[in-house]
C-alpha positions as CSV (number, residue, x, y, z in Angstrom):
1,M,-13.9,3.1,1.6
2,D,-14.5,4.2,-2.0
3,P,-15.2,0.9,-4.2
4,E,-12.7,2.4,-7.0
5,A,-9.9,2.7,-4.6
6,T,-10.7,-0.9,-2.9
7,R,-10.7,-2.4,-6.1
8,D,-7.4,-0.7,-7.3
9,V,-5.7,-1.6,-4.1
10,T,-6.8,-5.2,-4.3
11,K,-5.6,-5.6,-7.8
12,R,-2.4,-4.1,-6.7
13,L,-2.0,-6.6,-3.9
14,R,-2.9,-9.5,-5.9
15,R,-0.1,-8.5,-8.5
16,I,2.2,-8.1,-5.3
17,E,1.4,-11.7,-4.3
18,G,2.2,-12.9,-7.4
19,Q,5.6,-11.0,-7.4
20,I,6.5,-12.5,-3.9
21,G,5.5,-15.9,-5.3
22,G,8.1,-15.5,-8.2
23,V,10.5,-14.3,-5.6
24,I,10.2,-17.5,-3.7
25,R,10.6,-19.4,-6.6
26,M,13.8,-17.6,-7.6
27,L,15.1,-18.5,-4.2
28,E,14.3,-21.9,-4.5
29,D,15.8,-22.1,-7.7
30,G,19.1,-20.5,-6.7
31,R,18.9,-17.7,-8.8
32,D,21.2,-14.8,-8.8
33,C,21.2,-12.5,-5.6
34,S,20.9,-9.3,-7.7
35,D,17.9,-10.6,-9.8
36,I,16.2,-11.6,-6.3
37,V,16.8,-8.2,-4.8
38,T,15.6,-6.3,-7.9
39,Q,12.4,-8.3,-7.7
40,L,11.9,-7.6,-3.8
41,A,12.7,-4.0,-4.4
42,A,9.9,-3.8,-7.2
43,A,7.6,-5.6,-4.7
44,S,8.4,-3.2,-2.1
45,R,7.8,-0.2,-4.3
46,A,4.5,-1.8,-5.4
47,L,3.6,-2.3,-1.8
48,D,4.1,1.4,-0.9
49,R,2.1,2.6,-3.8
50,A,-0.7,0.3,-2.5
51,G,-0.5,1.8,0.9
52,F,-0.3,5.3,-0.4
53,T,-3.6,4.7,-2.7
54,L,-5.3,3.4,0.5
55,M,-4.2,6.2,2.6
56,S,-5.3,8.8,0.0
57,A,-8.7,7.3,-0.4
58,G,-9.1,7.0,3.4
59,M,-8.0,10.6,3.9
60,R,-10.6,11.8,1.1
61,Q,-13.3,9.7,2.8
62,C,-12.3,11.2,6.5
63,M,-12.2,14.7,5.2
64,A,-15.7,14.6,3.7
65,A,-17.0,13.0,6.9
66,V,-15.7,15.8,8.7
67,A,-17.2,18.2,6.2
68,R,-20.6,16.7,6.9
69,G,-20.0,16.9,10.5
70,E,-20.1,13.1,10.8
71,A,-16.5,12.7,12.2
72,E,-14.1,14.6,14.2
73,P,-10.8,15.6,12.3
74,M,-7.4,13.9,12.9
75,S,-5.0,15.7,15.3
76,P,-1.7,16.4,13.7
77,E,-0.1,13.5,15.8
78,Q,-2.6,11.0,14.3
79,M,-1.9,12.1,11.0
80,Q,1.7,12.1,11.5
81,K,1.8,8.7,12.8
82,L,-0.5,7.4,9.9
83,F,2.2,8.9,7.4
84,L,5.2,7.5,9.1
85,S,3.8,4.2,9.4
86,L,4.3,3.9,5.5
87,A,7.9,5.6,5.7
């Protein structure tokens, strides 16, 4: 995996980890439901972005390996399954 993409995804996941901790504290403190849902939605979007960043970097790596003759291309079914796993 590309080291820059790995650093980016790791940084995003650490921020998400902090967001989730904040959501837990909000629940424990009895905060308003709409505030909690707003924070959960933000964490969910951030997690999606981390997943798409990871998938994008992985696809670039796989395509380069195929171009060098080091790997077989993914089948359409494999690619569809990968994309749907983040849907």
